[in-house]
GUVOKE-538666 format. One record per residue (C-alpha): x, y, z. Coordinates in steps of 0.25 Angstrom, whole numbers, plus 5000, padded with zeros to 4 digits. Each point is the difference from the previous one (the first is absolute). Layout:
<sites>
[[X, Y, Z]]
...
</sites>
This chain:
<sites>
[[5501, 5490, 4845]]
[[5007, 4999, 5014]]
[[4987, 4998, 5007]]
[[4996, 4989, 4991]]
[[5013, 4993, 5002]]
[[5000, 5001, 5015]]
[[4985, 5000, 5003]]
[[4994, 4988, 5008]]
[[4989, 4996, 5008]]
[[4998, 4996, 5015]]
[[4998, 4986, 4996]]
[[5008, 4989, 5008]]
[[5001, 4991, 4988]]
[[5011, 5007, 4993]]
[[5007, 5001, 5014]]
[[5000, 4985, 5001]]
[[5005, 4998, 4986]]
[[5011, 5010, 5001]]
[[5004, 4994, 5014]]
[[5000, 4986, 4995]]
[[5007, 5003, 4986]]
[[5010, 5009, 5006]]
[[5004, 4990, 5011]]
[[5001, 4988, 4991]]
[[5008, 5008, 4990]]
[[5009, 5006, 5011]]
[[5004, 4987, 5005]]
[[5005, 4997, 4986]]
[[5007, 5013, 4999]]
[[5007, 4998, 5013]]
[[5005, 4987, 4995]]
[[5006, 5007, 4988]]
[[5005, 5013, 5007]]
[[5005, 4994, 5014]]
[[5001, 4985, 4998]]
[[4989, 4998, 5011]]
[[4991, 4988, 4999]]
[[5010, 4991, 4992]]
[[5002, 5011, 4990]]
[[5014, 5003, 4993]]
[[5001, 5015, 5004]]
[[5002, 5012, 4991]]
[[5014, 4996, 4993]]
[[4997, 4986, 4997]]
[[4986, 5003, 4995]]
[[5005, 5011, 4991]]
[[5011, 4990, 4995]]
[[4989, 4990, 4997]]
[[4991, 5010, 4993]]
[[5011, 5006, 4991]]
[[5009, 4987, 4997]]
[[4990, 4988, 5001]]
[[4987, 5007, 4995]]
[[5007, 5010, 4991]]
[[4992, 5012, 5006]]
[[5006, 5014, 4999]]
[[5005, 5004, 5014]]
[[4990, 5012, 5001]]
[[4988, 4991, 4998]]
[[5006, 4990, 5011]]
[[5002, 5012, 5009]]
[[4986, 5005, 4997]]
[[4994, 4987, 5003]]
[[5006, 4999, 5014]]
[[4996, 5014, 5003]]
[[4986, 4998, 4996]]
[[4999, 4988, 5008]]
[[5005, 5006, 5013]]
[[4998, 5016, 4999]]
[[4988, 4998, 4992]]
[[4994, 4990, 5009]]
[[5002, 5009, 5012]]
[[4993, 5011, 4992]]
[[4989, 4991, 4997]]
[[4998, 4996, 5014]]
[[4999, 5015, 5004]]
[[4991, 5003, 4989]]
[[5010, 5010, 4994]]
[[4999, 5000, 4985]]
[[4991, 4989, 4999]]
[[4996, 5001, 4986]]
[[5014, 5002, 4995]]
[[5005, 4988, 5008]]
[[4988, 4992, 4995]]
[[5003, 5003, 4986]]
[[5015, 4996, 5002]]
[[4994, 4987, 5007]]
[[4992, 4996, 4988]]
[[5013, 5002, 4991]]
[[5010, 4993, 5009]]
[[4993, 4986, 5001]]
[[4996, 5001, 4985]]
[[5015, 5001, 4997]]
[[5003, 4989, 5010]]
[[4990, 4991, 4993]]
[[5004, 5003, 4986]]
[[5015, 4999, 5002]]
[[5001, 4988, 5010]]
[[4987, 4993, 5005]]
[[4991, 4998, 4988]]
[[5008, 4989, 4995]]
[[4998, 4992, 5013]]
[[4985, 5000, 4999]]
[[4989, 5006, 5009]]
[[5002, 4992, 5013]]
[[5011, 5003, 5011]]
[[5010, 4990, 5002]]
[[4994, 4996, 5014]]
[[5007, 4986, 5000]]
[[5013, 5003, 4993]]
[[4996, 4991, 4988]]
[[4999, 5010, 4989]]
[[5012, 5007, 4993]]
[[4996, 5014, 5006]]
[[4989, 5008, 5006]]
[[4987, 5003, 4992]]
[[4993, 5013, 5000]]
[[4988, 4998, 5008]]
[[5005, 5009, 5011]]
[[5003, 5011, 4991]]
[[4986, 5000, 4995]]
[[4995, 5002, 5014]]
[[5010, 5012, 5001]]
[[4996, 5006, 4987]]
[[4985, 4999, 5004]]
[[5003, 5007, 5014]]
[[5008, 5011, 4993]]
[[4989, 5002, 4990]]
[[4990, 5002, 5011]]
[[5009, 5010, 5007]]
[[5002, 5007, 4987]]
[[4985, 5002, 4998]]
[[4996, 5002, 5015]]
[[5012, 5008, 5005]]
[[5006, 4998, 5014]]
[[4987, 5000, 5009]]
[[4999, 5002, 5014]]
[[5012, 5006, 5007]]
[[5008, 5002, 4987]]
[[5011, 5011, 5001]]
[[4995, 5004, 4985]]
[[4990, 5009, 5007]]
[[5011, 5010, 5004]]
[[5001, 5003, 4985]]
[[4985, 5003, 4998]]
[[4996, 5015, 4999]]
[[4987, 5001, 5008]]
[[4990, 5010, 4996]]
[[4997, 5010, 5011]]
</sites>
């Protein structure tokens, strides 16, 4: 079971997917955790999640950690399939709870009531590919694979 979870190919395609997905999600995580890139930081994000959205604090905390620590792990290729599975669930939750009512398209020109879910469809697609393929070339997952001697 462990070998199936961590096994991967030497392909560059999953490497590219995890570097791009991990980097983009990390930027959103840094907004939430540290307040970088115009974000609110940990305390204000948690306050928003719990009071405005009505999210249990543990879910809000896990979202922030998944978008930061999880993104670093994905970039390194550490636990790729586990992170990818979580990265399928996380945007599905975001779509269902917040973005579906705003329609498909992003709010590029500020004329819509909120952001649509097109970005999250791309995120889910990349995560599903990583769930199937594993981490690819240079993935740290390989340290968990028992090689036959």
